[in-house]
GUDREN-790029 format. One record per residue (C-alpha): x, y, z; residue in one letter. Coordinates in steps of 0.02 Angstrom, whole numbers, padded with zeros to 5 digits, always signed. Example, Ala and Ser with C-alpha at 12.3 -4.5 7.8 and 13.67 -1.06 7.14 Angstrom:
2
+00615-00225+00390A/+00684-00053+00357S/
This chain:
403
-07376-07743+00726M/-07268-07840+00603T/-07089-07894+00635S/-06974-07972+00507V/-06909-08141+00564L/-06794-08160+00412T/-06771-08104+00233T/-06675-08262+00190N/-06802-08402+00210G/-06794-08552+00092R/-06891-08509-00065T/-06902-08675-00160A/-07083-08721-00197L/-07153-08898-00188S/-07324-08971-00147Y/-07395-08793-00158T/-07290-08729-00014G/-07121-08685+00061Y/-07019-08784+00188M/-07063-08640+00305N/-07245-08627+00361G/-07347-08787+00347E/-07503-08827+00449S/-07435-08994+00515F/-07286-08913+00604Q/-07371-08893+00773Q/-07273-08790+00811D/-07170-08677+00701G/-07189-08533+00823I/-07220-08553+01009V/-07209-08453+01170T/-07147-08521+01336A/-07149-08399+01482G/-07094-08231+01414D/-06990-08306+01270Q/-07058-08333+01095Q/-06970-08457+00981Y/-06980-08480+00793A/-06881-08590+00674A/-06850-08581+00487F/-06742-08649+00348W/-06631-08519+00266D/-06589-08513+00081E/-06427-08607+00110D/-06518-08756+00191G/-06476-08725+00374Y/-06594-08733+00522V/-06615-08564+00609N/-06690-08543+00782V/-06745-08368+00832S/-06811-08305+00997R/-06868-08141+01072R/-06935-08079+01237R/-07118-08039+01226T/-07208-07926+01201P/-07096-07836+01075D/-06914-07882+01097G/-06796-07896+00947A/-06772-08066+00866W/-06607-08151+00907Q/-06553-08289+00789N/-06444-08443+00801V/-06393-08530+00637R/-06354-08716+00655L/-06223-08745+00523T/-06174-08923+00575D/-06320-08995+00476Y/-06371-08943+00301R/-06523-09005+00205T/-06522-09044+00021T/-06711-09055+00018S/-06833-08934-00064T/-06983-09039-00008D/-07109-08935+00090S/-07149-09086+00200H/-06975-09068+00277N/-07021-08931+00399T/-06954-08888+00572I/-07062-08918+00727S/-07022-08843+00898I/-07070-08907+01070G/-07033-08833+01241V/-07042-08942+01397A/-07102-08824+01533A/-07038-08934+01675R/-06854-08909+01632D/-06861-08773+01498G/-06779-08881+01367S/-06810-08841+01183I/-06833-08980+01056H/-06825-08983+00866L/-06883-09117+00742A/-06848-09077+00560F/-06808-09127+00381D/-06905-09287+00354M/-07031-09352+00229H/-07049-09541+00243S/-06864-09538+00290S/-06748-09546+00439E/-06787-09445+00596L/-06688-09286+00628R/-06698-09227+00809Y/-06598-09118+00929R/-06623-09021+01090R/-06554-08874+01189S/-06560-08802+01364A/-06534-08622+01308D/-06578-08611+01120A/-06394-08576+01085V/-06300-08739+01117T/-06380-08890+01035W/-06356-09078+01049S/-06294-09173+00896P/-06425-09226+00770V/-06503-09393+00823A/-06596-09518+00714T/-06678-09616+00855S/-06776-09584+01014L/-06786-09694+01170A/-06681-09823+01080G/-06809-09834+00940T/-06739-09811+00764T/-06855-09710+00654L/-06808-09727+00471D/-06974-09690+00384Q/-07060-09545+00472V/-07152-09383+00433T/-07252-09246+00522Y/-07172-09230+00695P/-07286-09137+00813Q/-07233-09090+00990F/-07372-09088+01119I/-07353-08992+01284P/-07427-09087+01430V/-07512-08987+01572P/-07392-09061+01701D/-07241-08987+01608G/-07183-09140+01516T/-07179-09148+01326L/-07241-09276+01201Q/-07205-09307+01018L/-07327-09382+00892A/-07256-09436+00726I/-07312-09534+00574R/-07221-09692+00527T/-07245-09769+00356G/-07311-09692+00196L/-07454-09592+00125S/-07598-09715+00106G/-07518-09837+00229S/-07457-09755+00389G/-07471-09758+00579D/-07459-09630+00718E/-07342-09663+00865V/-07315-09568+01028L/-07159-09528+01131F/-07146-09441+01300E/-07006-09332+01370Y/-06979-09319+01560A/-06831-09322+01677N/-06708-09283+01537D/-06756-09436+01434A/-06881-09495+01302W/-06994-09647+01324T/-07083-09738+01181Y/-07269-09754+01221L/-07311-09849+01063G/-07429-09842+00914K/-07598-09762+00942F/-07665-09760+00762L/-07638-09914+00655D/-07663-09865+00473G/-07554-10002+00401T/-07669-10137+00467S/-07821-10040+00402A/-07736-10011+00232G/-07746-09821+00243N/-07666-09668+00324N/-07736-09558+00464P/-07690-09375+00447Y/-07705-09277+00608L/-07795-09110+00609F/-07715-09091+00779G/-07673-09172+00945I/-07685-09063+01100E/-07723-09064+01286Y/-07863-08969+01373D/-07846-08892+01545R/-07917-09048+01630A/-07779-09155+01556G/-07877-09245+01421L/-07781-09271+01259L/-07890-09241+01104H/-07848-09301+00930A/-07943-09274+00767T/-07901-09338+00595W/-07957-09380+00420T/-07918-09542+00329V/-07835-09560+00158R/-07858-09725+00069E/-07720-09703-00061T/-07583-09574-00096P/-07715-09478-00196D/-07783-09336-00084P/-07953-09354-00169S/-07975-09509-00063T/-07972-09409+00100N/-08135-09437+00190H/-08231-09406+00354D/-08190-09327+00520L/-08134-09443+00662Y/-08106-09407+00847Y/-08037-09492+01002A/-07976-09434+01172Y/-07861-09504+01305S/-07875-09472+01493P/-07703-09549+01531D/-07583-09460+01411R/-07607-09577+01264G/-07601-09745+01352R/-07786-09784+01322T/-07911-09702+01206W/-08098-09667+01208H/-08217-09630+01066N/-08336-09482+01061N/-08467-09574+01166A/-08337-09618+01300G/-08313-09802+01259A/-08138-09869+01282V/-08071-09945+01119L/-07930-10066+01092A/-07762-09981+01060T/-07694-09953+00931P/-07850-09880+00855L/-07901-09924+00679L/-07914-09748+00605P/-08069-09783+00497D/-08166-09873+00635D/-08350-09822+00623D/-08349-09799+00812A/-08227-09655+00790L/-08313-09563+00645R/-08400-09403+00705V/-08442-09322+00537W/-08470-09395+00364D/-08369-09311+00225I/-08364-09412+00065A/-08216-09439-00049R/-08194-09321-00198N/-08248-09171-00092R/-08081-09079-00097G/-08054-09116+00089L/-07878-09064+00131I/-07784-09160+00265N/-07704-09083+00421Q/-07787-08913+00421E/-07805-08866+00604A/-07873-08909+00777Q/-07888-08806+00936A/-07954-08848+01110V/-08022-08699+01208D/-08021-08666+01395A/-08191-08750+01417A/-08132-08910+01333G/-08223-08879+01169V/-08130-08962+01025V/-08130-08854+00868H/-08077-08916+00696V/-08047-08812+00540L/-08070-08923+00388A/-08093-08851+00214S/-08185-08941+00075H/-08320-08914-00055L/-08487-08842+00005P/-08632-08963+00015D/-08717-08900-00144D/-08560-08922-00253A/-08544-09080-00358P/-08408-09208-00324D/-08241-09169-00403Q/-08108-09303-00436T/-07978-09172-00483D/-07911-09122-00312F/-07831-08957-00366A/-07991-08903-00454A/-08093-08950-00301A/-07982-08848-00189R/-08014-08689-00290E/-08197-08701-00237N/-08169-08760-00060A/-08228-08662+00093V/-08163-08665+00270L/-08284-08759+00384V/-08283-08751+00572H/-08327-08911+00666Y/-08340-08917+00855W/-08383-09035+00997R/-08483-08993+01153N/-08392-09084+01293P/-08550-09104+01398E/-08673-09166+01267S/-08537-09243+01158K/-08631-09175+01006V/-08532-09113+00856W/-08592-08961+00756R/-08526-08863+00609R/-08542-08698+00518N/-08465-08629+00359H/-08350-08481+00382T/-08338-08337+00259S/-08163-08388+00204F/-08111-08475+00043R/-07999-08626+00038G/-07863-08653-00091G/-07709-08759-00095L/-07641-08682+00066S/-07718-08721+00235R/-07785-08605+00368G/-07754-08610+00556D/-07871-08590+00704V/-07840-08550+00887A/-07941-08501+01041A/-07906-08358+01160D/-07931-08370+01348S/-08114-08324+01335A/-08152-08457+01203G/-08165-08339+01054N/-08093-08412+00894L/-07966-08337+00776H/-07932-08399+00599V/-07788-08351+00483V/-07782-08406+00301C/-07719-08352+00131T/-07862-08326+00012D/-07860-08445-00137S/-07879-08310-00271S/-07781-08162-00199T/-07651-08247-00087R/-07678-08108+00038R/-07675-08153+00221L/-07847-08146+00303H/-07872-08136+00491V/-08046-08175+00555G/-08133-08197+00722T/-08292-08274+00791A/-08350-08247+00969S/-08400-08383+01090K/-08556-08280+01128A/-08613-08299+00947S/-08590-08487+00954G/-08445-08459+00834W/-08565-08412+00694T/-08530-08226+00676G/-08367-08236+00579W/-08292-08064+00547E/-08140-08019+00442T/-08023-07917+00549R/-07882-07890+00426H/-07835-07919+00243V/-07651-07895+00206S/-07576-07787+00070D/-07427-07904+00043P/-07452-08072-00039I/-07415-08224+00071Y/-07391-08408+00033Y/-07377-08579+00113S/-07479-08598+00275D/-07488-08463+00410P/-07456-08528+00587L/-07530-08464+00751I/-07435-08463+00915D/-07572-08543+01020R/-07480-08529+01184A/-07457-08342+01169R/-07639-08313+01119L/-07699-08406+01275R/-07575-08334+01397A/-07549-08155+01333Q/-07701-08114+01227G/-07596-08086+01071V/-07631-08170+00904L/-07453-08199+00841S/-07443-08265+00663V/-07293-08338+00570F/-07320-08293+00388A/-07200-08321+00240P/-07216-08196+00099R/-07239-08255-00080H/-07098-08241-00205G/-06953-08209-00087G/-06868-08259+00074G/-06954-08143+00195Q/-07051-08216+00341I/-07158-08098+00445D/-07226-08119+00619V/-07386-08020+00638Q/-07449-07979+00812D/-07633-07936+00841W/-07686-07895+01021P/-07854-07973+01061V/-07860-07933+01246G/-07921-08047+01385P/-08083-08082+01291G/
């Protein structure tokens, strides 16, 4: 089933995408209880927050006209977080190496004024806000400070109606590079898992390698793949954190996707050139030949494995999520046709039997986004998908059952 979220989404193109629908939003669409929330920029530059009652209620929209963006930069997306403990809804939006924009609401209708600081910390050069639901009902926010090629990741925590600054956990400025998160997410046991690639300069051709760390205490201390505790903040290119070698000039795109399944298996979707393809210094050309590759970690053996999916890369990124049974679901827009592809791989197959479930008739653009919470809790693959060449944003719902 497909519902239309809006026909008036912002249509300016930059960095091969829209301001609506980018992989690093985590989240652009999210379910809490029986309410599903989505946010988008409209053509006039206003933030819109929509919600509906699942499974198939009508979308209700609030347009926040007290703040208007002048940006057409696709980095300046809107991220949503919901703190389960008090039901508060949080937005972080409209920033690319610029001042924070943040606000919150108790009911998705009345919103606080736009703030430019959290926990008394002024944030004047930030990008990529990502809200992280904590199993105990609190909420965290990871955000990059600094610039492409020289940036850090810092962490905040929301509880008892206030934000606390936890500090820097990835120190790219000291290392002279920039970590780009594939994702940061909790498992059911309360471990916080983060994966990333490292960029040495603003040139994306210098993206390299897959790195991993986890925290047992909500980001206060961090362990590498083998379980060793490392000094915090972590140096993002520390050899002790590298779990898979991916060379430069391989068309590796940053910030594709991460998912943690119910068994604590960490899955990463990272597209790049296949092994038998030659190096390519032209990043755009490399992306046309990239394939989506699935990496995953066995939490018992701590061994990482990978397999190549049947999906092509391109300049847009795919998304991956796990249902309650540990089966994986991937959505992506094919590099040559721009049609939305929905694919699955079962846990029973060891996530090797990738099958295409759906290829859209309409053409889509930017990055499709999966509502991970709804997939886990309700067995519905709900996908936020902007159409190409106009302001329409669809939400596609695919029942997958309990697994």
